[in-house]
Structure formats: structure tokens, C-alpha cells
VOPAGU-2260 file (C-alpha; in pm, 1 decimal, decimal comma):
REM VOPAGU-2260
SITE   aa  ch    i         X         Y         Z
SITE  MET   A    0   -2646,0    -312,6    2290,4
SITE  ARG   A    1   -2599,7    -200,2    1927,0
SITE  VAL   A    2   -2195,9    -172,8    1892,1
SITE  LEU   A    3   -2047,8     -60,0    1584,8
SITE  LEU   A    4   -1664,8    -166,1    1546,5
SITE  VAL   A    5   -1474,4      66,1    1311,0
SITE  ALA   A    6   -1135,1     -29,8    1143,4
SITE  HIS   A    7    -921,0      86,2     854,5
SITE  HIS   A    8    -941,7    -236,3     700,9
SITE  LEU   A    9   -1101,1    -595,2     779,8
SITE  PRO   A   10   -1011,4    -958,4     680,4
SITE  PRO   A   11    -990,7   -1130,0     407,8
SITE  ARG   A   12    -810,8    -899,3     225,0
SITE  HIS   A   13    -612,1    -750,8     489,2
SITE  ARG   A   14    -501,7    -958,7     778,0
SITE  ALA   A   15    -271,1    -746,1     998,1
SITE  GLY   A   16    -288,9    -725,8    1388,2
SITE  VAL   A   17    -592,6    -432,8    1381,5
SITE  GLU   A   18    -794,1    -602,7    1122,5
SITE  VAL   A   19    -750,5    -951,6    1287,6
SITE  HIS   A   20    -813,0    -829,6    1623,9
SITE  THR   A   21   -1122,1    -629,8    1546,0
SITE  LEU   A   22   -1296,7    -953,7    1412,5
SITE  ARG   A   23   -1227,7   -1159,4    1710,4
SITE  LEU   A   24   -1339,1    -873,2    1935,5
SITE  ALA   A   25   -1681,3    -862,1    1743,5
SITE  HIS   A   26   -1718,9   -1220,3    1758,3
SITE  ALA   A   27   -1656,5   -1228,0    2159,1
SITE  LEU   A   28   -1877,3    -927,3    2211,5
SITE  GLN   A   29   -2156,0   -1122,3    2072,7
SITE  GLU   A   30   -2117,0   -1371,3    2358,7
SITE  HIS   A   31   -2208,7   -1089,7    2555,3
SITE  ASP   A   32   -2555,2    -990,3    2372,2
SITE  CYS   A   33   -2384,8    -745,0    2192,0
SITE  GLU   A   34   -2547,6    -657,9    1860,7
SITE  VAL   A   35   -2236,7    -602,5    1651,2
SITE  ALA   A   36   -2171,6    -454,6    1327,0
SITE  LEU   A   37   -1857,5    -349,0    1145,7
SITE  TYR   A   38   -1782,6     -41,2     915,3
SITE  ALA   A   39   -1380,5     -32,8     742,8
SITE  THR   A   40   -1270,4      72,8     413,4
SITE  ASP   A   41   -1203,3    -119,0     101,5
SITE  ASP   A   42    -904,7     -73,4    -133,9
SITE  ASP   A   43   -1026,4    -298,4    -415,1
SITE  PRO   A   44    -959,4     -71,6    -726,9
SITE  LEU   A   45   -1224,7    -183,6    -925,8
SITE  ARG   A   46   -1529,1     -87,4    -675,7
SITE  GLN   A   47   -1688,5     248,1    -736,8
SITE  ALA   A   48   -1500,9     508,0    -556,2
SITE  TRP   A   49   -1665,4     621,0    -253,1
SITE  SER   A   50   -1955,1     360,8    -268,8
SITE  VAL   A   51   -2073,1     162,1      59,7
SITE  ALA   A   52   -2126,2    -192,1       6,2
SITE  GLU   A   53   -2315,3    -425,6     279,3
SITE  GLU   A   54   -2196,9    -769,4     334,5
SITE  SER   A   55   -2147,6   -1030,4     591,4
SITE  ILE   A   56   -1799,2   -1120,8     725,9
SITE  GLU   A   57   -1808,1   -1460,4     934,4
SITE  GLY   A   58   -2161,6   -1389,4    1024,8
SITE  ILE   A   59   -2134,4   -1039,9    1112,8
SITE  ARG   A   60   -2294,2    -720,1     929,5
SITE  CYS   A   61   -2031,4    -521,0     765,2
SITE  TRP   A   62   -2026,0    -215,3     556,6
SITE  ARG   A   63   -1718,6    -134,3     352,1
SITE  LEU   A   64   -1632,0     234,5     188,0
SITE  ALA   A   65   -1445,6     206,7    -155,2
SITE  GLN   A   66   -1176,0     414,0     -51,6
SITE  ALA   A   67    -857,6     419,3    -291,7
SITE  ARG   A   68    -650,0     592,3     -79,9
SITE  VAL   A   69    -599,4     901,3    -313,9
SITE  ALA   A   70    -420,5    1198,7    -154,7
SITE  GLU   A   71    -297,5    1451,6    -409,1
SITE  GLN   A   72    -274,4    1686,6    -109,6
SITE  PRO   A   73    -126,8    1619,5     274,6
SITE  SER   A   74    -493,2    1699,0     419,4
SITE  GLU   A   75    -666,1    1442,1     215,4
SITE  SER   A   76    -485,5    1169,2     416,5
SITE  LEU   A   77    -699,7    1311,3     710,3
SITE  GLY   A   78   -1045,4    1253,5     510,6
SITE  GLY   A   79   -1307,8    1488,6     408,4
SITE  ALA   A   80   -1656,8    1516,9     248,5
SITE  ASN   A   81   -1651,4    1165,5      92,0
SITE  GLU   A   82   -1579,9     995,6     433,9
SITE  HIS   A   83   -1777,7    1203,5     640,8
SITE  ALA   A   84   -2101,4    1116,4     418,0
SITE  ALA   A   85   -2014,2     766,4     377,6
SITE  PHE   A   86   -1983,7     727,9     759,5
SITE  GLU   A   87   -2319,2     890,8     810,6
SITE  ARG   A   88   -2500,9     672,4     604,7
SITE  VAL   A   89   -2390,4     393,5     782,0
SITE  LEU   A   90   -2466,8     542,4    1139,5
SITE  ASP   A   91   -2780,5     591,0    1000,4
SITE  ALA   A   92   -2822,8     242,1     921,6
SITE  VAL   A   93   -2643,7      76,8    1250,1
SITE  ARG   A   94   -2808,3     332,5    1497,3
SITE  PRO   A   95   -2536,5     229,5    1738,9
SITE  GLU   A   96   -2550,2     276,4    2101,6
SITE  VAL   A   97   -2157,5     292,9    2122,7
SITE  VAL   A   98   -1914,4     311,0    1870,7
SITE  HIS   A   99   -1560,8     164,9    1929,2
SITE  PHE   A  100   -1312,3     286,0    1688,5
SITE  GLN   A  101   -1015,3      73,2    1636,4
SITE  HIS   A  102    -824,9     286,8    1358,1
SITE  LEU   A  103    -917,5     624,4    1199,9
SITE  MET   A  104    -697,5     606,6     920,5
SITE  GLN   A  105    -914,9     588,4     593,6
SITE  VAL   A  106   -1209,6     615,7     763,7
SITE  GLY   A  107   -1137,9     958,2     844,2
SITE  VAL   A  108    -974,2    1154,7    1156,7
SITE  ASP   A  109   -1317,9    1331,2    1190,5
SITE  ALA   A  110   -1545,2    1032,4    1256,7
SITE  PRO   A  111   -1530,2    1072,7    1624,2
SITE  LEU   A  112   -1674,6    1415,3    1626,0
SITE  GLN   A  113   -1967,3    1281,8    1418,3
SITE  VAL   A  114   -2026,8    1022,9    1666,8
SITE  ALA   A  115   -2025,1    1258,0    1948,2
SITE  ARG   A  116   -2284,0    1520,1    1769,0
SITE  ARG   A  117   -2540,2    1238,4    1786,8
SITE  GLY   A  118   -2479,1    1199,0    2134,1
SITE  VAL   A  119   -2332,4     854,5    2091,3
SITE  PRO   A  120   -2063,2     729,6    2315,1
SITE  ALA   A  121   -1720,0     694,1    2112,6
SITE  LEU   A  122   -1387,9     510,7    2202,1
SITE  LEU   A  123   -1071,3     480,3    2046,8
SITE  THR   A  124    -830,6     191,6    2081,0
SITE  LEU   A  125    -481,8     339,6    1987,5
SITE  HIS   A  126    -317,8      36,9    1799,7
SITE  GLU   A  127     -41,2     251,1    1691,8
SITE  TYR   A  128     122,6     606,0    1640,5
SITE  TRP   A  129     -49,4     737,0    1318,7
SITE  LEU   A  130    -236,0    1022,2    1529,8
SITE  LEU   A  131     101,2    1136,1    1660,1
SITE  CYS   A  132     306,1    1057,5    1320,6
SITE  ALA   A  133     180,2    1140,2     966,6
SITE  ARG   A  134     466,4     893,7     809,6
SITE  GLY   A  135     267,3     596,8     851,8
SITE  GLY   A  136     268,1     615,0    1242,0
SITE  GLN   A  137     592,1     453,6    1293,2
SITE  MET   A  138     770,2     755,0    1491,1
SITE  ARG   A  139    1074,8     696,7    1216,1
SITE  GLN   A  140    1231,6     915,0     994,9
SITE  ALA   A  141    1297,6     836,8     622,9
SITE  ASP   A  142    1633,8     749,6     693,1
SITE  GLY   A  143    1524,7     519,4     989,8
SITE  VAL   A  144    1612,3     783,3    1256,4
SITE  LEU   A  145    1337,8     669,6    1558,5
SITE  CYS   A  146    1180,6     984,2    1703,1
SITE  ALA   A  147    1174,1     974,7    2111,0
SITE  ARG   A  148     860,0    1187,0    2051,0
SITE  ALA   A  149     631,6    1380,3    1796,5
SITE  ASP   A  150     791,0    1716,1    1787,0
SITE  ALA   A  151     634,8    1973,8    1522,1
SITE  GLU   A  152     937,3    2100,6    1347,8
SITE  THR   A  153    1067,1    1766,9    1293,1
SITE  CYS   A  154     781,4    1617,0    1147,1
SITE  ALA   A  155     756,0    1922,0     917,3
SITE  ARG   A  156    1105,7    1846,0     759,8
SITE  CYS   A  157    1063,0    1469,2     773,9
SITE  LEU   A  158     703,3    1506,8     577,1
SITE  CYS   A  159     847,1    1697,6     276,5
SITE  THR   A  160     985,3    1369,3     152,1
SITE  HIS   A  161     665,8    1145,5     264,9
SITE  ARG   A  162     374,9    1039,2      16,8
SITE  PHE   A  163      62,3    1065,0     181,9
SITE  GLY   A  164    -121,1     848,5     -56,0
SITE  ARG   A  165    -179,7     751,3    -415,3
SITE  SER   A  166    -232,1     975,4    -720,9
SITE  GLY   A  167    -538,7     963,6    -953,2
SITE  ALA   A  168    -313,7     818,4   -1186,7
SITE  GLU   A  169    -206,4     545,2    -984,5
SITE  VAL   A  170    -532,5     446,7    -886,7
SITE  ARG   A  171    -602,8     411,9   -1254,4
SITE  ILE   A  172    -310,3     166,6   -1308,0
SITE  ALA   A  173    -385,1      -6,7   -1023,8
SITE  ARG   A  174    -736,1     -65,9   -1135,3
SITE  TRP   A  175    -581,8    -195,5   -1483,8
SITE  CYS   A  176    -355,2    -436,2   -1304,2
SITE  GLU   A  177    -624,4    -551,9   -1109,9
SITE  ARG   A  178    -849,7    -661,0   -1381,3
SITE  LEU   A  179    -529,6    -820,2   -1582,2
SITE  ARG   A  180    -469,3   -1034,6   -1255,2
SITE  ARG   A  181    -843,7   -1139,0   -1232,5
SITE  ILE   A  182    -838,1   -1242,1   -1606,5
SITE  SER   A  183    -506,7   -1388,2   -1653,2
SITE  GLY   A  184    -316,8   -1460,5   -1312,8
SITE  ILE   A  185     -45,3   -1203,2   -1407,9
SITE  ASP   A  186      40,9    -987,8   -1104,0
SITE  GLY   A  187     121,5    -667,6   -1298,7
SITE  PHE   A  188      80,5    -463,2    -962,5
SITE  ALA   A  189     377,7    -650,5    -803,3
SITE  LEU   A  190     606,3    -572,8   -1125,7
SITE  LEU   A  191     506,1    -223,6   -1113,6
SITE  LYS   A  192     571,7    -179,4    -735,7
SITE  ARG   A  193     916,4    -353,8    -771,4
SITE  LEU   A  194    1003,8     -67,8   -1047,2
SITE  ALA   A  195     884,7     199,2    -791,8
SITE  GLU   A  196    1069,9      57,5    -542,1
SITE  LYS   A  197    1381,1      68,8    -755,5
SITE  ARG   A  198    1330,8     412,4    -836,2
SITE  GLY   A  199    1261,6     540,5    -466,6
SITE  ARG   A  200    1586,3     327,0    -385,7
SITE  ALA   A  201    1799,8     541,2    -625,9
SITE  ILE   A  202    1662,9     837,7    -526,2
SITE  HIS   A  203    1727,1     736,7    -155,3
SITE  ASP   A  204    2061,4     607,0    -227,2
SITE  SER   A  205    2167,2     986,5    -389,7
SITE  VAL   A  206    2235,7    1254,4    -172,7
SITE  PRO   A  207    1852,6    1419,3    -111,0
SITE  PRO   A  208    1882,9    1786,1    -141,1
SITE  SER   A  209    1756,6    1991,3     138,8
SITE  PRO   A  210    1399,9    2064,3     144,6
SITE  VAL   A  211    1307,7    2416,6      50,0
SITE  GLU   A  212    1177,9    2642,8     313,6
SITE  ALA   A  213     887,9    2699,9     115,2
SITE  GLU   A  214     795,3    2340,1     131,7
SITE  VAL   A  215     852,8    2317,2     510,6
SITE  ALA   A  216     658,8    2630,9     570,9
SITE  ARG   A  217     384,3    2428,5     397,7
SITE  MET   A  218     451,8    2132,7     610,3
SITE  ARG   A  219     451,7    2355,4     914,6
SITE  THR   A  220     103,2    2433,0     825,0
SITE  PHE   A  221     -42,7    2103,9     785,9
SITE  VAL   A  222     123,1    1953,9    1106,5
SITE  ALA   A  223     -34,2    2229,1    1305,2
SITE  ALA   A  224    -357,2    2194,4    1131,3
SITE  ARG   A  225    -329,9    1809,8    1140,1
SITE  GLN   A  226    -235,5    1817,8    1506,6
SITE  ALA   A  227    -600,5    2033,8    1596,1
SITE  ARG   A  228    -812,1    1819,0    1391,3
SITE  VAL   A  229    -620,7    1505,4    1596,3
SITE  LEU   A  230    -665,4    1671,3    1914,5
SITE  ALA   A  231   -1056,1    1765,2    1863,9
SITE  SER   A  232   -1133,3    1394,5    1761,6
SITE  LEU   A  233    -968,5    1261,2    2080,6
SITE  HIS   A  234   -1161,6    1507,0    2264,7
SITE  SER   A  235   -1471,5    1379,3    2098,3
SITE  CYS   A  236   -1379,8     992,2    2276,7
SITE  GLN   A  237   -1472,9     943,5    2634,9
SITE  ARG   A  238   -1193,6     682,9    2678,6
SITE  LEU   A  239    -881,1     608,2    2471,6
SITE  LEU   A  240    -749,5     272,8    2489,5
SITE  CYS   A  241    -354,7     195,2    2515,1
SITE  PRO   A  242    -259,2    -143,2    2449,2
SITE  SER   A  243     114,4     -72,0    2578,2
SITE  ARG   A  244     218,1     178,1    2860,6
SITE  PHE   A  245     497,0     296,1    2625,3
SITE  LEU   A  246     217,5     437,0    2352,3
SITE  ARG   A  247      10,3     574,0    2668,3
SITE  ASN   A  248     314,9     766,1    2772,9
SITE  GLN   A  249     391,8     892,2    2414,8
SITE  PHE   A  250      11,4     996,7    2401,9
SITE  VAL   A  251       5,1    1148,6    2737,7
SITE  GLU   A  252     320,9    1363,6    2641,4
SITE  ALA   A  253     176,8    1481,1    2313,6
SITE  PHE   A  254    -188,4    1563,2    2488,4
SITE  PRO   A  255    -128,1    1591,1    2850,8
SITE  GLU   A  256    -494,2    1724,6    2888,5
SITE  LEU   A  257    -619,6    1391,4    2808,5
SITE  GLU   A  258    -400,9    1198,0    3050,6
SITE  ARG   A  259    -728,6    1068,5    3262,5
SITE  ARG   A  260    -902,7     938,3    2951,5
SITE  LEU   A  261    -574,4     731,9    2845,4
SITE  LEU   A  262    -642,3     367,1    2987,0
SITE  TYR   A  263    -367,9     109,1    2986,8
SITE  TRP   A  264    -573,7    -183,3    2787,1
SITE  PRO   A  265    -422,9    -477,8    2679,0
SITE  ASN   A  266    -521,6    -662,1    2376,9
SITE  GLY   A  267    -704,4   -1012,8    2408,0
SITE  VAL   A  268    -598,3   -1300,0    2249,0
SITE  PRO   A  269    -815,3   -1615,9    2174,2
SITE  LEU   A  270    -633,0   -1855,8    2466,4
SITE  SER   A  271    -890,3   -2127,6    2394,1
SITE  GLU   A  272    -689,0   -2155,7    2051,3
SITE  GLY   A  273    -334,5   -2211,9    2198,4
SITE  VAL   A  274    -155,9   -2526,0    2119,1
SITE  ALA   A  275     181,4   -2548,6    2302,4
SITE  ALA   A  276     454,8   -2578,3    2061,1
SITE  ASP   A  277     679,6   -2915,8    2098,6
SITE  SER   A  278    1020,9   -2736,9    2206,0
SITE  GLY   A  279    1184,5   -3020,3    2071,6
SITE  GLY   A  280    1386,5   -3034,1    2382,1
SITE  ALA   A  281    1442,5   -3367,6    2545,2
SITE  ASP   A  282    1462,4   -3426,5    2915,3
SITE  HIS   A  283    1757,5   -3538,5    2973,4
SITE  GLU   A  284    2067,7   -3295,5    3081,7
SITE  SER   A  285    2249,5   -3281,4    2755,7
SITE  THR   A  286    2300,1   -2945,7    2609,7
SITE  ALA   A  287    2354,4   -3090,6    2284,4
SITE  PRO   A  288    2031,4   -2971,3    2038,4
SITE  PRO   A  289    1829,2   -3277,5    1936,7
SITE  ALA   A  290    1695,4   -3104,8    1624,6
SITE  PRO   A  291    1768,0   -2818,4    1443,0
SITE  LEU   A  292    1618,7   -2498,4    1635,7
SITE  ARG   A  293    1280,9   -2426,2    1459,4
SITE  VAL   A  294    1263,2   -2054,3    1430,1
SITE  GLY   A  295     978,2   -1846,8    1276,7
SITE  PHE   A  296     866,3   -1501,5    1183,5
SITE  LEU   A  297     511,8   -1401,1    1096,9
SITE  GLY   A  298     450,6   -1059,9     999,5
SITE  SER   A  299     444,9    -825,1     659,7
SITE  ILE   A  300     772,0    -870,8     498,5
SITE  ILE   A  301     850,6    -505,7     480,6
SITE  PRO   A  302    1182,9    -326,0     617,5
SITE  GLU   A  303    1017,9    -159,8     930,4
SITE  LYS   A  304     976,3    -535,3    1048,8
SITE  GLY   A  305    1337,2    -614,0    1032,8
SITE  VAL   A  306    1312,3    -942,0     837,4
SITE  ASP   A  307    1660,9    -855,7     687,3
SITE  VAL   A  308    1809,5    -844,2    1050,9
SITE  LEU   A  309    1659,9   -1170,7    1121,3
SITE  VAL   A  310    1787,0   -1320,0     762,3
SITE  ARG   A  311    2133,3   -1165,8     848,5
SITE  ALA   A  312    2126,0   -1340,4    1200,6
SITE  PHE   A  313    2022,9   -1684,7    1052,3
SITE  ALA   A  314    2330,5   -1664,0     791,6
SITE  ALA   A  315    2534,3   -1618,4    1077,4
SITE  LEU   A  316    2459,3   -1920,7    1272,7
SITE  PRO   A  317    2661,2   -2278,8    1215,0
SITE  SER   A  318    2525,3   -2469,7     963,5
SITE  GLY   A  319    2225,3   -2734,1    1051,7
SITE  LEU   A  320    2189,2   -2552,6    1422,0
SITE  ALA   A  321    1841,9   -2402,4    1333,2
SITE  ALA   A  322    1570,9   -2363,1    1028,4
SITE  LEU   A  323    1398,2   -2070,9     951,1
SITE  CYS   A  324    1060,9   -2008,2     837,6
SITE  ILE   A  325     950,2   -1666,9     747,8
SITE  HIS   A  326     544,5   -1619,8     697,4
SITE  GLY   A  327     417,0   -1323,5     571,5
SITE  ASN   A  328     281,3   -1110,0     278,7
SITE  SER   A  329     578,9   -1007,7      23,1
SITE  ARG   A  330     355,8    -797,0    -207,4
SITE  LEU   A  331     388,9    -492,1      -1,5
SITE  ARG   A  332     762,8    -450,0    -118,9
SITE  PRO   A  333     833,9    -723,3    -345,2
SITE  ARG   A  334    1164,3    -582,0    -433,5
SITE  TYR   A  335    1278,7    -600,9     -51,7
SITE  ALA   A  336    1117,6    -938,2     -73,9
SITE  ALA   A  337    1316,4   -1048,2    -352,7
SITE  ALA   A  338    1648,3    -932,9    -246,2
SITE  LEU   A  339    1588,2   -1104,8      85,1
SITE  ARG   A  340    1519,5   -1433,8     -79,2
SITE  ALA   A  341    1834,5   -1407,1    -293,2
SITE  GLN   A  342    2022,9   -1301,7      34,6
SITE  ALA   A  343    1884,1   -1576,6     219,0
SITE  GLY   A  344    1932,6   -1887,8     -52,5
SITE  ALA   A  345    1765,0   -2215,8     -31,4
SITE  SER   A  346    1839,0   -2276,9     338,7
SITE  VAL   A  347    1510,1   -2064,3     419,8
SITE  GLN   A  348    1172,9   -2154,9     373,4
SITE  TRP   A  349     932,3   -1871,9     243,5
SITE  ALA   A  350     567,8   -1998,0     366,2
SITE  GLY   A  351     371,1   -1708,8     225,7
SITE  VAL   A  352      76,1   -1570,0     418,9
SITE  PHE   A  353     -80,9   -1803,4     658,4
SITE  THR   A  354    -449,0   -1823,3     591,7
SITE  GLY   A  355    -570,6   -2043,0     887,4
SITE  SER   A  356    -483,2   -1964,4    1254,9
SITE  SER   A  357    -174,5   -1817,1    1357,8
SITE  GLN   A  358    -176,7   -2071,5    1632,9
SITE  THR   A  359    -109,9   -2325,5    1353,4
SITE  ALA   A  360     199,4   -2185,6    1242,2
SITE  LEU   A  361     319,7   -2103,2    1583,7
SITE  ALA   A  362     262,9   -2470,6    1685,9
SITE  GLN   A  363     532,9   -2585,0    1447,2
SITE  LEU   A  364     778,0   -2318,1    1593,3
SITE  ASP   A  365    1041,1   -2343,3    1867,2
SITE  VAL   A  366    1084,7   -1998,4    1904,0
SITE  LEU   A  367     913,2   -1673,6    1717,4
SITE  VAL   A  368    1170,8   -1360,0    1620,7
SITE  VAL   A  369    1023,5   -1004,4    1630,2
SITE  PRO   A  370    1285,3    -803,2    1489,0
SITE  SER   A  371    1132,7    -488,4    1420,9
SITE  VAL   A  372    1303,1    -152,7    1368,7
SITE  TRP   A  373    1026,6      74,4    1502,5
SITE  TYR   A  374     873,3     112,5    1840,6
SITE  GLU   A  375     587,6    -131,3    1793,9
SITE  ASN   A  376     291,3    -126,9    2032,8
SITE  ALA   A  377     175,4    -426,0    2165,9
SITE  PRO   A  378     204,0    -698,5    1858,9
SITE  LEU   A  379     -20,4    -955,3    1891,5
SITE  VAL   A  380     162,3   -1214,1    1750,2
SITE  ILE   A  381     418,7   -1178,9    2067,8
SITE  THR   A  382     101,9   -1231,0    2313,9
SITE  GLU   A  383     -15,7   -1529,9    2066,7
SITE  ALA   A  384     317,6   -1668,2    2054,1
SITE  MET   A  385     303,2   -1653,4    2434,7
SITE  ALA   A  386     -11,8   -1817,0    2452,9
SITE  ALA   A  387     111,7   -2094,2    2235,6
SITE  GLY   A  388     425,3   -2144,9    2480,8
SITE  VAL   A  389     668,0   -2027,9    2228,5
SITE  PRO   A  390     912,3   -1783,1    2346,4
SITE  VAL   A  391     985,3   -1486,9    2176,9
SITE  VAL   A  392    1321,8   -1302,0    2091,5
SITE  ALA   A  393    1273,4    -927,1    2012,4
SITE  SER   A  394    1429,8    -584,3    1962,2
SITE  ASP   A  395    1472,7    -436,8    2275,7
SITE  LEU   A  396    1235,6    -147,0    2208,3
SITE  GLY   A  397     885,9      -3,8    2256,1
SITE  GLY   A  398     606,0    -209,0    2346,7
SITE  MET   A  399     798,4    -528,3    2255,4
SITE  ARG   A  400    1012,1    -464,8    2536,1
SITE  GLU   A  401     709,0    -439,8    2764,7
SITE  LEU   A  402     596,5    -771,2    2690,2
SITE  VAL   A  403     913,3    -976,0    2683,2
SITE  GLN   A  404    1111,7    -960,1    2987,8
SITE  HIS   A  405    1454,8   -1079,1    2878,7
SITE  GLU   A  406    1600,6   -1378,9    3057,2
SITE  SER   A  407    1230,1   -1431,6    3222,5
SITE  ASN   A  408     981,3   -1474,0    2909,4
SITE  GLY   A  409    1242,3   -1412,3    2645,3
SITE  LEU   A  410    1510,8   -1249,2    2488,7
SITE  LEU   A  411    1597,4    -876,3    2368,9
SITE  PHE   A  412    1841,5    -798,2    2135,8
SITE  PRO   A  413    1953,8    -408,4    2036,3
SITE  MET   A  414    1741,3    -309,4    1745,7
SITE  GLY   A  415    1902,3    -361,4    1374,9
SITE  ASP   A  416    2205,2    -575,1    1584,5
SITE  ALA   A  417    2189,6    -908,4    1357,5
SITE  ALA   A  418    2505,7   -1027,8    1545,0
SITE  ALA   A  419    2330,1    -990,1    1886,4
SITE  LEU   A  420    2019,0   -1178,1    1743,5
SITE  ALA   A  421    2234,4   -1475,9    1622,1
SITE  GLN   A  422    2399,9   -1507,0    1974,7
SITE  CYS   A  423    2030,0   -1523,9    2113,0
SITE  LEU   A  424    1947,0   -1804,1    1855,6
SITE  GLN   A  425    2262,8   -1971,3    1921,0
SITE  ARG   A  426    2178,3   -1969,4    2287,0
SITE  LEU   A  427    1853,7   -2113,0    2257,4
SITE  ALA   A  428    1985,6   -2367,6    1991,8
SITE  LEU   A  429    2228,9   -2498,9    2239,3
SITE  ASP   A  430    2060,3   -2505,7    2570,3
SITE  ARG   A  431    1709,7   -2647,6    2546,2
SITE  ARG   A  432    1655,4   -2613,1    2895,8
SITE  LEU   A  433    1675,0   -2254,4    2864,6
SITE  LEU   A  434    1427,0   -2283,2    2595,0
SITE  ARG   A  435    1184,3   -2489,7    2792,9
SITE  ARG   A  436    1231,6   -2229,8    3112,4
SITE  LEU   A  437    1128,0   -1951,2    2872,6
SITE  SER   A  438     823,8   -2150,8    2724,3
SITE  ALA   A  439     683,6   -2217,2    3067,7
SITE  ALA   A  440     715,6   -1817,5    3191,9
SITE  ALA   A  441     495,7   -1612,6    2945,1
SITE  ALA   A  442     374,4   -1299,6    3086,3
SITE  PRO   A  443      18,1   -1281,4    3230,4
SITE  ILE   A  444    -204,7   -1282,3    2901,3
SITE  ARG   A  445    -539,8   -1120,0    2863,8
SITE  SER   A  446    -796,7   -1345,0    2665,7
SITE  VAL   A  447   -1022,3   -1162,0    2405,6
SITE  ALA   A  448   -1319,8   -1322,1    2590,3
SITE  ALA   A  449   -1191,8   -1118,9    2910,7
SITE  GLU   A  450   -1118,7    -813,5    2669,1
SITE  ALA   A  451   -1476,9    -834,9    2543,5
SITE  ALA   A  452   -1632,7    -864,0    2883,9
SITE  ALA   A  453   -1447,5    -525,0    3041,4
SITE  SER   A  454   -1529,5    -342,3    2713,7
SITE  VAL   A  455   -1892,6    -417,6    2775,1
SITE  ALA   A  456   -1889,8    -321,7    3120,4
SITE  LEU   A  457   -1706,5      23,5    2995,5
SITE  TYR   A  458   -1974,3      77,2    2709,3
SITE  ARG   A  459   -2217,0      62,6    3010,5
SITE  GLU   A  460   -2025,0     297,8    3210,4
SITE  LEU   A  461   -2013,6     531,8    2909,1
SITE  ARG   A  462   -2377,9     547,2    2833,9
SITE  SER   A  463   -2455,5     593,3    3178,9
SITE  GLU   A  464   -2236,1     920,4    3192,4
């Protein structure tokens, strides 16, 4: 069976959860005699805009569309003629029997309609909330307030301050910075990003003017048009796969007519790679810590991930009780990352982006912290940690709360509450029996092999409908 997997990005240039999961699923599908191809976008500024390049990623055929993420107008963030034409060329080349979308951002929100017009089954895994929330899919307003649901009027006012993509001038600057980096090694992009963050922070810290009604009215029109396009796209998918029940409930509330198509579908992880971490706890009855508790964070170093909450919590712990290692990309918000480094001092290890398996990093930890300040969906890093025998301390929110059961297989704390997080970490540092109990009580974890087998069965079902 010829299967085309579609995502907004793929490794090696991007290694966030969706990208890593898509590549893992592709390999696992090959074990079921599927002929797998990949399609994604590439934001390398030196590539010719809208060109499609064929390459191989870990032995799998892949087509990448050069998409510079330009959006001078809000509607351009949804895709248009260029994305449509590029995807048609890839569909012609692959001739898939099933198309499994992992993300529509930058690929084009209308891509499932193109597949449906060819009479080919399409399905979409909803890895996050972008189809509900145009502000990066985080259901979070500019001031950090979380949205309980997608509300058109709230969205219209919120989006008046949102940038939907780069300007043409910014793309030209990014191209110049990339040339400089490749020639000299100087990262001019990070410097410019830091200056842009500083300007944005200055604007944010001032009292923002209320959006004028003409702008709100324009955004109302965009929100309505966006919702109509999203609904048409979702209707073109025979199944919509939801890695968390929380996310499924959000989409059922927004699109009740699609309830029967929305399936709870946990993401799989490669259990064969799991390496149980040494908890550092001795088997004797003493509660005195034999060594500092090894605390870790794996993810992008951005405000939404709550890394500042973790740094503040760690600073509140008694000296020597724990050690903190932070893995992640700091180029996305360099000024934020620099401020965290200054605040943390020399006591925190900044390990950068891990290039190998996440299991290697997890094996060096006693506990993983996921302090995100937005709902998340079903963070792969949580299930990967559980597969490695590493308990998780997470924000009591969204899909994180669903995976981590408080006092059973991990600990939860109120979102953004650094003092409460510090208390959780202190408990684990002083009570290694609790740490071992949580390590041994991981929730049932789906393997990527099991997900691939279930996916193939679903593909066959859709082809027979």
C-alpha cells in the first residue's frame, strides 16, 4: 500500500514532537509492507521559493516545499495557489492510496480537499489546536490568558495583535543571515531575533491600545472565513485522530457534526529504545537522598513551555538537593533563553538540543519536568519518559493531566506555580521510595509498532468504504 505522510516540518532541520513522530511512524509502517513517502515544507531561506526538492530522509523518499512562511495578510497563513500547485505535483509523483496528514500548517489548510477530489482516503492526526486557534494553536491569548474554548469574538480581538508570518523584508534579512552563518559561523539571525524580542517586549510591557473596531471587524471576517475553510478540510478527512481525550473534546465542542469521525488515538513511542533510568535511590529505608536528584527538561526553550517556572522552582530548592539539566533549542527566543541563563547562574546545565535518541538524555534523569503554561495535547516526551522509567512532574492542565495521574505515576502542580513545583521536586529528592514507586507505575504506553499496525488496519478500512 502506498502511503503518503504529510507534516509541516521534518528532521533533521526540525525535531519537535510532530516531526519526530511522523518519521518514526513512517519507519514503522514500512515494517507492514507499506511503500511510504513523506511530504513537508522547508524554511531554509536560501532555497528558491516554492520549489519542490526530492530527497531521502533515513532511507525514505521525501518531497520538501520551500516555504518561507511569508504572510503579509492573515489569509496567507492558510495557504494558497503556490501550496496547492506544489502538493498536486507531489500527489502526481507518489500516486498514494492513502494520505495521512500529521499537520496542515504551511502545507495548506485545503490540502485534504485536494486528496478527496482524487478519490483517495485522507485522515488527519490532530497533534495540537492550530485548526481551532490561529495564534499558533495554543489556545492562549497574548497576555497569557488561556481560552477554555474557541470563541469567534475573542479570537477576532486577540488576533488583532498577532503576526501570522514573516514579511517579505524579513525573509530577505533571514536569507542574508543564513549566508553569513554558512560563510563565517556568525549567527546574525539570533542577534536580530533578540532585538526583535526586545522591541516586542517593550511594546508588550506598555499599555496596549484597544484595537480599533475596523480592525476587529476585519478579523471577524477572517475568523469566519478561516473556520469555514477548516470545517471543509476536516469534512474531507474520513477520520480525525486525537492523541488525547482533552483535545478530542475541544474539537467535538467546536465541530459537533464531526464527533463520529474524531477517534481517540494515542501516539506510539519506540518502546524497544527504552532504557530504564537509574533512580539513584538505594534500597535501604533511609529517606536521606544518596545523591542530588537529577531533574531534567526536554523541549523548546520558549515561554509557552514554562522553562522560567522550572528555573524559579529550582532556585528555591536547598543547595545541593538537586541538579538541573535543560535540553532544548534556544534560538527560537534567544532573549528569553539568555535571561533564563542569567537568572539560573552556574548551577544549571544547559545541554543544548540533543542530537541522538531522547532516551539517551532521559536515562541520565531521575525526574522529567513538563511545566508548560498552555494545554499541550499529548507530549511525546511524557510517554517517552514513562517508557524509560522516568517519572514526570507536569502542569495540571490539558493533555498533561491526562497522561500524568497525580501521586500514581507522577506529580502535578498548578500551572505557573514555581513554589508548588519546588515542593514536588523536594518531595522526590527526600523520598526516594516515592520516586521508585512512581517510576514503576507508568500508565499503559502504546508502542509506535502498535500504532503502525492499527494505522494500517484503519487505512484498509478507509479504502474499502
